[in-house]
C-alpha positions in Angstrom: -71.4 -42.5 -2.4 -67.7 -41.6 -2.4 -66.4 -38.5 -0.1 -65.4 -36.8 -3.3 -68.7 -37.3 -5.2 -70.3 -36.1 -1.8 -68.2 -33.0 -2.0 -69.2 -32.1 -5.4 -73.0 -32.8 -4.9 -72.9 -30.5 -1.7 -71.3 -28.0 -3.7 -73.9 -27.8 -6.6 -76.8 -28.2 -4.0 -75.6 -25.6 -1.6 -72.8 -23.6 -2.7 -73.2 -19.9 -3.5 -72.3 -18.5 -6.8 -73.3 -19.8 -10.5 -72.2 -21.9 -13.2 -69.8 -20.9 -15.9 -70.7 -22.2 -19.5 -67.4 -22.8 -21.4 -68.8 -25.1 -23.7 -68.9 -23.5 -26.9 -68.8 -26.3 -29.7 -67.4 -26.5 -33.2 -70.1 -24.4 -34.8 -70.1 -21.5 -32.2 -66.1 -21.6 -31.9 -65.3 -18.9 -34.6 -67.6 -16.2 -33.1 -66.4 -16.7 -29.7 -63.1 -16.2 -30.6 -64.0 -13.3 -33.0 -65.6 -11.8 -29.6 -62.3 -12.5 -27.9 -60.5 -10.7 -30.3 -59.0 -13.3 -32.5 -60.3 -13.5 -36.1 -59.9 -16.4 -38.8 -56.7 -15.1 -40.2 -55.1 -16.3 -37.0 -55.9 -19.9 -37.6 -55.7 -22.1 -41.0 -57.2 -25.5 -39.6 -59.8 -26.7 -37.3 -57.0 -27.9 -35.0 -55.4 -24.7 -34.8 -59.1 -23.1 -34.2 -59.6 -25.4 -31.2 -56.0 -24.8 -29.7 -56.7 -21.2 -29.8 -60.0 -21.8 -27.9 -58.5 -24.0 -25.5 -55.8 -21.2 -24.3 -58.5 -19.0 -24.0 -60.4 -21.4 -21.7 -57.1 -21.9 -19.9 -56.7 -18.5 -19.5 -60.2 -18.2 -17.9 -59.8 -21.2 -15.7 -56.3 -20.2 -14.4 -57.4 -16.6 -13.5 -57.1 -15.7 -9.7 -60.8 -14.7 -10.3 -62.0 -18.2 -11.7 -62.2 -20.0 -8.1 -65.0 -22.0 -6.2 -65.5 -18.9 -3.9 -67.9 -17.7 -6.6 -67.9 -20.1 -9.6 -70.0 -23.3 -8.6 -69.3 -25.2 -11.8 -68.0 -25.1 -15.2 -69.6 -27.0 -18.3 -66.9 -27.8 -20.8 -66.8 -28.9 -24.2 -65.7 -32.7 -24.8 -62.6 -31.7 -26.3 -62.0 -29.5 -23.3 -62.4 -32.2 -21.4 -60.0 -34.4 -22.8 -57.4 -32.0 -22.7 -55.0 -30.4 -19.6 -54.8 -27.3 -17.8 -51.3 -26.7 -16.5 -50.4 -30.5 -16.9 -53.4 -31.8 -15.2 -56.8 -33.0 -16.7 -59.0 -30.2 -17.1 -61.8 -31.7 -14.9 -59.2 -32.4 -12.1 -58.0 -28.9 -12.4 -61.2 -27.6 -12.1 -61.9 -29.6 -9.0 -58.3 -28.4 -7.3 -59.8 -24.9 -7.5 -63.2 -25.9 -5.9 -65.0 -25.8 -9.3 -67.2 -28.8 -10.3 -66.7 -30.2 -13.8 -69.9 -31.0 -15.9 -69.9 -31.7 -19.8 -71.7 -30.7 -22.7 -72.9 -33.8 -24.4 -75.4 -32.8 -27.2 -74.2 -32.8 -31.0 -76.3 -29.7 -32.1 -79.8 -29.1 -33.3 -82.0 -30.8 -35.6 -84.1 -28.8 -38.2 -87.0 -26.7 -36.8 -90.2 -28.8 -36.7 -93.5 -27.7 -34.6 -91.5 -24.8 -33.6 -89.0 -26.3 -31.9 -85.6 -27.9 -32.5 -84.9 -31.1 -31.0 -81.3 -32.4 -30.3 -79.5 -34.3 -33.1 -78.9 -38.0 -32.3 -75.8 -38.8 -30.0 -74.1 -41.8 -31.3 -71.4 -43.2 -29.0 -73.1 -41.3 -26.0 -72.5 -44.1 -23.5 -68.9 -44.4 -24.2 -68.3 -40.5 -23.8 -70.3 -40.8 -20.5 -68.1 -43.5 -19.2 -64.9 -41.5 -20.2 -66.4 -38.6 -18.5 -67.0 -40.7 -15.2 -63.5 -41.6 -15.4 -62.2 -38.1 -15.4 -64.2 -37.0 -12.4 -66.8 -35.0 -14.4 -70.1 -34.6 -11.8 -72.9 -34.2 -14.5 -73.8 -33.1 -18.2 -75.8 -30.7 -20.0 -77.4 -30.8 -23.3 -79.5 -28.2 -25.3 -82.6 -27.9 -27.5 -84.5 -25.0 -28.5 -88.1 -23.8 -28.3 -89.3 -21.0 -31.1 -93.0 -21.4 -30.7 -95.7 -21.9 -28.1 -96.6 -25.1 -29.9 -97.7 -27.8 -27.6 -96.8 -30.8 -29.5 -93.2 -29.4 -30.1 -92.7 -28.5 -26.5 -93.8 -32.0 -25.5 -91.6 -33.6 -27.9 -88.6 -31.7 -26.5 -89.3 -32.5 -22.9 -89.7 -35.9 -23.7 -86.6 -36.0 -25.6 -84.6 -34.3 -22.7 -86.1 -36.7 -20.2 -85.2 -39.7 -22.0 -81.6 -38.8 -22.5 -81.6 -37.5 -19.0 -82.1 -41.1 -17.8 -79.5 -42.5 -20.2 -77.1 -40.2 -18.5 -78.2 -40.7 -15.0 -77.6 -44.5 -15.7 -74.0 -43.8 -15.5 -73.9 -41.9 -12.2 -73.9 -38.7 -13.6 -76.4 -35.5 -13.0 -77.9 -34.4 -16.2 -78.6 -30.7 -16.9 -81.9 -30.6 -19.2 -81.6 -27.4 -21.3 -85.0 -26.7 -23.1 -84.1 -23.1 -24.3 -86.8 -20.8 -25.2 -85.5 -18.3 -27.6 -85.7 -14.5 -26.1 -86.6 -13.7 -29.9 -89.9 -15.7 -29.7 -93.3 -13.8 -30.5 -94.9 -16.3 -28.3 -92.0 -16.6 -25.4 -94.6 -16.4 -22.4 -96.9 -18.8 -24.0 -94.0 -21.2 -24.7 -93.0 -21.0 -21.2 -96.2 -21.7 -19.6 -96.5 -25.0 -21.9 -92.8 -25.8 -20.8 -93.7 -25.6 -17.2 -96.5 -27.7 -17.5 -94.5 -30.5 -19.6 -91.5 -30.6 -17.5 -94.0 -31.0 -14.3 -95.6 -33.6 -15.6 -92.2 -35.5 -16.4 -90.7 -34.7 -13.1 -93.5 -35.9 -11.5 -93.0 -39.6 -13.3 -89.1 -39.2 -12.2 -87.9 -41.7 -9.8 -87.0 -40.0 -6.4 -83.3 -41.2 -6.5 -82.8 -39.9 -10.3 -81.7 -36.3 -9.5 -81.7 -33.7 -12.6 -80.9 -30.1 -12.9 -82.7 -27.6 -15.4 -81.2 -25.0 -17.5 -83.9 -22.4 -18.4 -84.4 -18.8 -20.4 -85.0 -16.5 -17.6 -88.8 -16.5 -17.7 -91.1 -13.5 -18.8 -93.2 -14.0 -15.8 -91.3 -13.5 -12.5 -90.9 -16.8 -10.6 -92.5 -19.0 -13.2 -90.0 -21.7 -12.5 -90.1 -21.5 -8.3 -91.8 -24.9 -8.1 -88.8 -26.7 -9.7 -86.3 -24.9 -7.4 -88.2 -26.1 -4.5 -88.5 -29.7 -5.9 -86.3 -32.1 -4.5 -85.3 -34.0 -7.4 -84.3 -31.0 -8.9 -80.6 -30.3 -7.5 -80.2 -26.8 -9.3 -82.4 -24.7 -11.4 -79.7 -22.4 -13.7 -80.4 -19.8 -16.2 -78.8 -19.1 -19.8 -78.3 -15.8 -21.0 -80.0 -16.4 -24.2 -78.6 -13.2 -26.1 -79.3 -10.9 -23.5 -76.3 -8.5 -22.3 -74.8 -9.4 -19.2 -76.5 -6.2 -17.3 -80.0 -7.1 -18.8 -79.4 -10.9 -17.9 -78.3 -10.2 -14.3 -80.9 -7.4 -13.8 -83.7 -10.1 -14.7 -82.1 -12.6 -12.7 -82.8 -10.8 -9.7 -86.6 -11.1 -10.1 -86.2 -14.5 -9.5 -84.9 -15.8 -6.3 -83.1 -19.0 -6.3 -82.5 -19.1 -10.0 -78.7 -18.7 -10.5 -76.6 -18.1 -13.7 -74.9 -20.3 -16.0 -73.7 -17.9 -18.8 -71.4 -18.7 -21.6 -71.2 -15.4 -23.7 -72.3 -12.9 -20.9 -69.5 -14.2 -18.5 -66.6 -13.3 -21.2 -68.2 -10.1 -22.4 -65.3 -7.6 -22.3 -62.5 -10.0 -22.2 -59.9 -10.0 -25.1 -56.7 -11.8 -26.1 -54.9 -8.1 -26.6 -55.5 -7.6 -22.7 -52.6 -7.8 -20.3 -53.1 -10.4 -17.8 -54.0 -7.7 -15.3 -56.4 -6.4 -17.4 -58.0 -9.4 -18.5 -58.1 -10.7 -14.6 -59.8 -7.3 -13.7 -62.5 -7.5 -16.6 -63.2 -11.2 -15.7 -63.4 -10.7 -12.1 -65.5 -7.8 -12.6 -67.9 -10.0 -14.9 -67.9 -12.8 -12.2 -68.5 -10.2 -9.2 -71.7 -9.1 -11.1 -72.9 -12.4 -12.2 -72.2 -13.9 -8.5 -74.1 -11.0 -7.0 -77.1 -11.6 -9.6 -77.2 -15.2 -8.3 -76.8 -14.7 -4.8 -79.3 -11.8 -4.1 
């Protein structure tokens, strides 16, 4: 293992803080921009929309508050990975600030079946992964969603996550498996019990030299995922905010020692395009401090 890769691994496994999710994709970009104070009248094409989104992400990544002191890693949208920040490829810029780069690789969700949404097919995934390796990306993330406590559906989700994870690991990248359980599910706790059992089964079959990470909804039962946090094959278990407010997500996180945040919307709650740099940096800094504290209790 190269010294650079070893340094990234050490940061991911042992670093104090949380993982920032800066990976809003095409479908969620308009809402993310609207929350930031940029409505549809400000762009007339997808190209203009993505330029504005990259400007927002650049403002976050270049903020004095956004460093490896409290942010362990950042998950990037593919287009963000391929762009530059201050004249430097985005993954290299992040690592220069002590933040390990990850890449979102899924292409969205399939229609609901058996109470779950699997990931859509990912044509060209190997090419994307090879490009990511060349740009110094450490790992990947991919999301599917559980809506109901359906045993067959949950098993299908986990099986797909581990199968694609193996393809990713073959490129030397560490996959973050994200089988999200919807916080709106009427059977959330039961679905999480099914998820626990299914992940444990697949994890037991995983080769010892194939590390993964897990990104999971904060569980209804405190410490439900403690066995995964303790498992040597799992480099980190992180939590999505899932629609909770930042305050609620952080409070729930504190009941699950070892589980750290990987927030997207909750991270940028309160920042806006109209803020001065001082206001923006202060608001983002306060959010980072709150999430860091909840992840490091």
